[in-house]
N, C-alpha and C positions, 0 to 999 in steps of 0.2 A: 658368412667367412669361408675363403676356397682356402682349406689348412693343407692341402697335400695335392698331388695327381689325381686321385681317386676323386676329391671334390671336386675337381676342375672337370674331369670329365663327367661327374654329374650334373654339373651346371652347363656344359655344352649339349648334354641329353636333354634337359629342360628346356632350351631353346632350340631345339629341334636342329644341332647343329653337330650332330654324332651320328654317324653312319656305322653299322656294324657288319663287317663281311663275314660272313658265316662259312662261304663256300672254302675248300682247303686251299692255301696258296703257299708258295715257296719263297724263300728270303732271297733267291736270287733271281732279280729282275721283275718278278710277279708285282710284288709289293709296290716297287717303283712304277711300273706302268698304270697300274689303278690309282696309286696318288697322282701321278703326272695328268693322267686323264680327268680325275675329278677336279684339280686345280684349274687345269686349261677351260673346262665347262663354264666354271662359275670365278672368272677372275674377281680377285678380292673378297669374295667369300664363298669361300670352298669350305665343305664339310670336315670337320676332322674324321679320320678312318679309324675305327678299331679291327681288327684283323684277328679273330677268335680262335681261328684253325690255321695254325701255322705248322706245316708240314715237319715233322721230327723235332718241334718243341712244344713244351706246356705251357709257355708263357707268350701272352696274347701281345700283340704290338702295334703301337698307336702311331699314325704319321698326323701332317697338318695339325697340330696344336694352334697354330698360330695363322691359318689360314684365311680367317675372317677379319676383316677391318672393324667391323662391327663390335666384335668379341673384345678385340683390343681397347677400343674407346668405351666399352662397357666396364672391363676389369680396372682401368685407370681412372676412369671419371674425370676428376678435377685437378688429379694429379699432374702436374708438368714438371717435365724431366729438366727442362732448362731453368724453369724458376729455382727448382729446387738444388741443381748444381751452383745456380748463381747466389744463393743465399747460404751457401756451404762456403763457395771459393770466393765470391766478391759481393759479401754481403751489403757494402758500402754502395755499390751500384744498383743494387737490388731493390732499394729502399731506406738506406739509412739505418740508424741506431736498433731501432724497431725490428727491423728486418735482419740486423746483425744477430740479435740476441734471439728470434725465433726460430732462425735458420741452425744457427750453433745449439740450440735447445733440442729441435727436432731431430739433428743428426746424432748429438750426444744420447738422447731418447731410444734413439732406433739401434743401438750398438748391439750387436747379437749376444744372445746368451750362450755361453759353450758349456756343455755339459761332456761327461765321459760317455765313451760309445758303451752300449750293451748289446748281445747280439740276440737277445730275446727277440722272437716274432722274424730272425732272420736265418736263413740256412747258408751253411759256407759252402761255394762253389767249388768244383775241381779245376777249372778252366773256361776261358773265353768260349769254349766251343758250347757251353751250356745255355748261352746267351742267343737269341734270333738276331742276330748281327746282319745288315744287309750287304749284299753286294748290288750295286743300284742300276749299273752301267755296264754294258757288254766287255768293253776293254778297260774296267777297272781292274787296279794290280790285285784286287783280294773284295775281303769284305771289310767295310769301315763302320766305324762308332762315329755317328753325326750328330748326335744332340748330347755329347757329355759335358758336364761343367768339372774342369780342370783345376783345383784348386792347389796353390803354391804358396810358400812364406818367404820374403827374403833374406837373404843372410846379412845384408847390410843394416837394417832396422826393424826386422821380424814382421813386416808388414804384410798382409794377405792379398793375394790375387786370384779372381775366379774369372775364366774366360771359356768361350766354346770353340774348342780346337779339335778338327778331327783328328782320327786314331784308326791306322791301318792297323787291322790284325795280322801281326807276323806270324806268329803261332797261339799256341793256348796261353801263355805266359808273356808274352810280349808283343808290344803293338808300338806304331811309330806315333810322334808326339808332332804333329803340324802346328806347330806355333811360331807366326813369322815374328821376323826378327826385334821390330817395335812393338810386340805384344809385351804385357804383364809376365806372363808365364815364360817366355824367352829371357827378358831381362834378369828374373830369378835363376833361371838356368845359366846364364852368364856368370853372374856374383857366386854362385855354387862353384863353377869351372875356374873361377879365378882363384878359388881357396883351394882346386884340387879334390873338392869334395861332391858326392852324390848328392843330388835334390830330391828331398821326400816329395812325392805327389798322391793327392788324391783326387778320385773319380766320383762325382756322383751322377747318375742316370736317372732320371725320373723322381721331379721335386715338382713344389707349386709354381704356376707360370711366372710369378714374380720373381722368384728365383733364377728362373732360365731367362727372363728377358734381360735382368739386372746383369747379368755374366755375359751376354751377348751384345750389351750397350757398351760403345767406347768411351768410358766413363773417365774424365783426368785421372792423371796418378795419384795417389794419396785418397781416393774415395772408395770405401769399403763395400764393395758388390753387394754383400749381405746386408749390410746398414742400411745401403741403397733401398734393396727389397723390401725392407722392413718399413721404411718410408712410403713407399708404394702401398705397400698391403694394409698398412694402416697398424701393425704389432711387429713386435720384435722379431726376428728370426732365429729359431732354436737349431744351434750346430752340436755335432758331436764329435768327438775326438777320439780316437783310438791310439794311444803311445805317441810317439813321436811324430805322426803322419798329420797334414793340415786338417783342420775340421771341416765336415761336410754337412749339409742341411739334415737335420733329424727326421725328416721325412722321406729320403731318398727312397728310391724302388730298389735300386743296386747301387753298393760302394765298393770301389775298388782302391786297393793301396800297393803303392810300388814305390819304385826310385828310378830317376835318370842319371846314369854314369857321366860324368864329364866330358871324355873324349869321344864317347861311343856315338859313331852315325850308321844308319842303312838308310839306303835307298826307298824314298817313300812315293807313292804315284805309281803310274797316273791314276786320277780320280776324276770323274765326270764331274765339274764344278760348276758354279752358277754362273760364268761365263759362256756356257754354253758349248765351250771345248773340253778336253781333257788335260788336266795338268801336265804338266812336265816334270818327270821324275827328278826328285832332288834328294841330296842327303838330308835326314831329320833325325833329330833325337829319338833315343829309343827308352821306351817305357818298361821296365821288368816289373811284373806282379808278384807280389808278396801273397794278397789274399782278394777273393772275391765274397762280398755277401750280397744275397738277395733275398727279398722278402718272400714269405713262403708261397704267395700268390701274385708275384710281382708282375707287372705291366712295363713293357719295354720300350719307350719312344724314341724314334728315328725321324731325321729331318731329311726329304728328299730335294736335293737343288739339281738345277740345271737351266735349260732356257727359261726367261720370265715367260709364266707368272707363278712360281710356285712359292711357298711360303716365305722364303726370304725377300720375296719382293713385298710382301706384305709389312713384314718387320721393317724392311728399310725407310717405306713410305712413313711409317710411324716414328722412326729416330728422327727423321728430318724436322719433326716439330722440335727435337732437341736443339737443332741445329740453328733453326731460326733467329731467337732472341737475342743469343751468344755472338751471333756473326753481327749483328748491328752493335754489339757493346765495342768489338773490335776495330769497327768501320762505319760509323754512323752515315755514310752514303749508301750502304748495301741495304736495300729496301727489303727484297726478297732472295732465297734461295731454293732450288729446285734440283734435285737427282735425279734424271730422270731413269725409270727401271730399266729402260731399253739401253741406257749408257751405263747399267750394271752397278749403279751408286757409285762407282770408284773411279769412272775413267771421265765422265762428262757431268758438267756444272755449268747450269746457267744462273745468272744474277743478273737481279733488276736494280739498277742505280739511279739513284738521285744526284744529277751532274750539274755541278755548279761551277766548275773551273775546268780550264782544260787540262786533259790527262787523268781527269779523276776516275774513268772508268777503268784505265789501266792500274791506277793505285788498288782501286777496289780488287780486281783479280790477283795484283801481288799479294794482298794480305789476305786473300784465302788461302794461297799455298804457304803460308805460313801457320796454319792452323791444326796441329795435330795431324789426325788421317787423312785431313784434306789435303795434305801437301803429295798426297799419293795421286791426286785429280790428273788427269793426263790433258783434257780441254776443257778449257773455260770460255763460255760467251758471254760478254757483258751487255746488257739492253737498258734502253730508257723505259720510264716509269710508265709509260704509254703502251706497255708490252706485256700480255699475259704469259708470263714464261713458262706455265704449265701447260700451254697450248702450243704443241708441235709445228701446227699451221703457222701462227702467227711468229713463233722464232724465226722458221726457214723464210718468213716475209721480211722479217728485221735482217736476217743476214743478207739477203738477196738486195735489198734496198738501202743498206746503212754500210755494207760493207765494202771498200776496196782494198783487195787483197794485199798490193804491196806496201799500204801505209797501213792497215789495221790487222795484219796477222804477224803475231810475233811468235818465233821460236825461241826456245830457251833449252839450251844443250844442259848437258850432266848433269840430270837431277833425279833424286828418289823416285820411284815408282812400285806400284804394288807387284808384289812378288808374283802375283798370278797372271799379271800382263805378259803373254807369252810373245807379243811382239815386240817386246825391247831387245836388242842385242846381247845385252847381259843382263842377268836376273836382279830384278829390283833397280836397274841402273837405267836411265834413259833421257827422255826428254818431255817438254811442255809445249803446248800452243793455246796462245791466247788470242782470242779474236772479238774485237770491240766493234760491237754493232749498235754503237749509239751515234744519232745525229752528231756530227762534225761542227764546230766551230771555226770561225777566222783564227783564233788564237792555237788551233791545231794544225794551222797550215791549209785549210781547207779555203780557195781562194774565191769562192763564188758565195751566194746567199743559199743556204740550205732551203729547199722548198717545202710549203707547207703540205700535210697529210689532206685528203679530200675528205669531206663531210658536210653534212646537212644540219641546219639550224636544228636545235632541240624541238621548237614547237611543232615545225613542218613533221619530224619524223614522228614526235608523238600522235599528230594528227594522221598520219599514215598507218602507223600500227593500229588505230582504232578503226578505221576504215577496213583493214584488212581482216580485223578479226568479225567484221560482219559479211565479208565476202567467202568465209572461211567455210 
């Protein structure tokens, strides 16, 4: 049982996936440089790095907690994000009454336990300067907390949201709160602002991997992230609540309590982001810190992002397994979906369609744009079921041989975009491009007979393979 961050590090060590850096390193740029180098050297299978000798601090730093896709597969085992979400929100499609009862019972059984916070085992810090927060890239506006679980409660219904939002350190007791407008934390801040009230915020830094992954996963509204973590872990999450601050995992290495005022904003950024560019500075909410607790021998986790392939690419590929089955529920003509890491998981989307009538590929692309965070996708390419959409070479071949630009490329103006997309003329507002790279029929205005692709009979090919094996 991986019960906390320490147990997770022990697990990684037992798998030879933890490397300890004993040389002295600084929090500005140096840890990023080593982490980025390690991630690029072993794409999708990077080791977690523990920096045990951080200049000016008595607290070790760990990076790339999820740098290995093998680790994610082992952690989750047979647990399926998509099946679990379906059993909770759409049990009738997930398998009828039996699945409905099973899914409901599992979700109820995984409801987090909430206990009162005790400072035993923790020390109270005087400010953020006691934490080894990283400055990752040269032109970053300062130091950023990059792997916090930010917890808020709704003023409307009291529901809890846990999300991973970066926090720029402004000074020892205030940070920025970069929650995008569509995120749960931002929605709770909006509800508080409507009432003219401050929003209480708790932040957990360093907990077990199930809590972190659940907070980072874009779960549908109404699903408690810590309950979901309990289902993935196989045991209920224990939370601790300090007064009227939202509850956080009891196994947190560091706990921050504070509040966000309704009308206060400060410029946040630039920050070297997963796009490979610095984010454009924008106004952000401000967190005022009341208390900071750290375990007496706390470990500080951080995430380093930048050009692919850092751990955010590994997590993104893992989250795609959550999307695939749910997509087919919305539109059964979509056989597969792939968000290539080079497309940043937010800008480019490939779909494979089962085309049965004229215009079905366009219908499929429009349906994708109506699905939660997929609405921020900038470019979608639809392809036939004979194309491996994970093979960029085959994708380019389909685009070259099945697209006539005037007929098959559609631009949609005035649409929401990812706030990190610096190409848009206005923040979070731009356009989409839909590319129909499927074979066309006469019903779609194609006035000729579409040619067949070339291939050899299976028997001939099988014989050729056998002969080739002898020649090798």
